[in-house]
N, C-alpha and C positions, 0 to 999 in steps of 0.2 A: 504494499499500499504506500501511497506517496506520503510524504511527509508535509506537514503544513507549518508556516510561520505566521505569526500574527504580528502586526505593528501597527503603530498610530497611523491614521489616515492623514494624508496631506492634500491640498488643494490640488496638486497635479494628478491626483488618484480619481478625480470626479468623473472622467469618460469611462475608467474601468468599472468605477462603482455604479454607474449608471448601466452599463452593460450587465452587472449581476443583477440589479432590480429588473431590467427589462427581460431578462431571460424567464421570469416567472409572472407572465399577465395575470394569471389567476390570483397569485398574492397581491399583485398591484389593484386590481379590482376589488378584492376583500379589503384592503387594509387603506388603500387611499382613493379609490373610486376612479381610477384611471387605468390606461393599459401601457402607458410610457411615461418615463421621466426622462428629465434633461440634466445637463451637467449644472446650469444654475439653480436647479431644484436640490441636486445634490449639496452645493456649496453651501446653500442656505439652510440645509439639514445639519450639516457639520458644524456650522457657526451655532444653530439653535442648541445643538445637542452638549456642545462645550459649555455654552451659557447656562445650562441646566446642570452642569457637574457631571456628564457623561463623557466616556473615552470612546470616541470612535475609531474603529480599528478596521484594517484590511485584513484577509486572510490570503496568503501567497502559498503557492505551489513552492516547497522546499528546494526544488530542483531549478525551474525555470524562473522563479520569481513572479510568473503570471498571478495577477490577482484573481482569485476564486471564489471570493466572498467577502462578506462584510460581518462586522461584530461591533454592537453598541451596547456598553454598560456603564451602571454607575456604581463604583466601589463603594464598601462600607461593612459594616457587621452583617447586614443582609445586602448582598449584591442584587442590583436590579439589572438582569440582562434583558435589554428592551429589544435586542434584535441579533439574530445568528441567521445568516442567510447564504447560501452558496449557488453557485450556478445551478440552474435547473438540471443540466445534464449529469451532475454530480449527486443529485437525490437516489437514495437506496443504493449508494456505491459503499457505505461505510465512513465516507469522510465527514458527515456531520458528527457521527459518534467520535471519531478521531479528534477532531477539531473540539468538540464539546468537552471530551474527557481531559484534554491538555488544558483547557480554560477553568475547568473546576480544580485541577490539581494546582495551577496557579493561585486560585482564590483562596483555597485552603492554606497555601504558603503565606499568602497576606494576612490570614487571621479571620477570614470571614467566616461567620457561623451558618449561613444560609444563602440559597440563590433563590430569587423570586423571577418568575417570567409570566407575562400576561398573554395568552394564547387565543387569537381571533376566533370564533366558532363560525360554522354555517358555511363553509366553502371546500371547494373540492381538495385543496392542499392543506386542510386542518392539521395543524403539528402537533396536537394533543397526543397522538398514540406515540410518536417519537418521544416526547417529553416524558411520558409514562415510563418507556423503556430505560430513559435516562435516570429513572428514580424519583421523578416529580409526583407530587400528589396534589389534588385540587383544594384550594384553599379559601376560595370565595368567588366573587363574580366583579366584573368591572363594566365599566362603559369607556372605550378609548374613542379618541378623536385625533385623527392624522389626516392634516390637511383640511378637506371639507368632508371626510368620510367619517361617519360614527359607527362603532362596530362593538357588537356585545362579546366579552372575553372572559374566559376562566383564568382565574390567578393561580398559578401553580407554584409550589414551593419544594424546594430540597434542603433538608438539614444536613449539614455536612459533619455531623458528629454523631455517635452513637450515645445511647442512654446515658453511658458513664461520663459521657463528655469528652472522649476520645475523638481524636480526628482522624 
């Protein structure tokens, strides 16, 4: 399996990030109410996420350096994983598991106690089954607003320690 590297997103990455988003039109319809995003949209998203305390990252192929996905999260005791998205052609390849596992290991090293993700429901690419396989459990409901799109979501959470407090 390919090794992946995660690094902070830079303004020069906007074209490649837009290509990742645009590889999943079902995701875009469900989350943003559109089928296409542009580089200016991505640039604005990076600025907005930074202002809200999130770290916007790209996921690169470890060998070629080609951007294969995006990852946005806000660090803390409970990490809020806002987005983990890979190019559509990587779905069901094991890449998502590999990237998430590395992310979780890094969050454990930084002292996080849990990770939260809000999963939009009611569309073909609903990611809740993936997150359940990663050990997340439903923890509530949320209404999300991204762009002009309002979506119903399930809040999912994974505690990063066992009942004894071991990590």
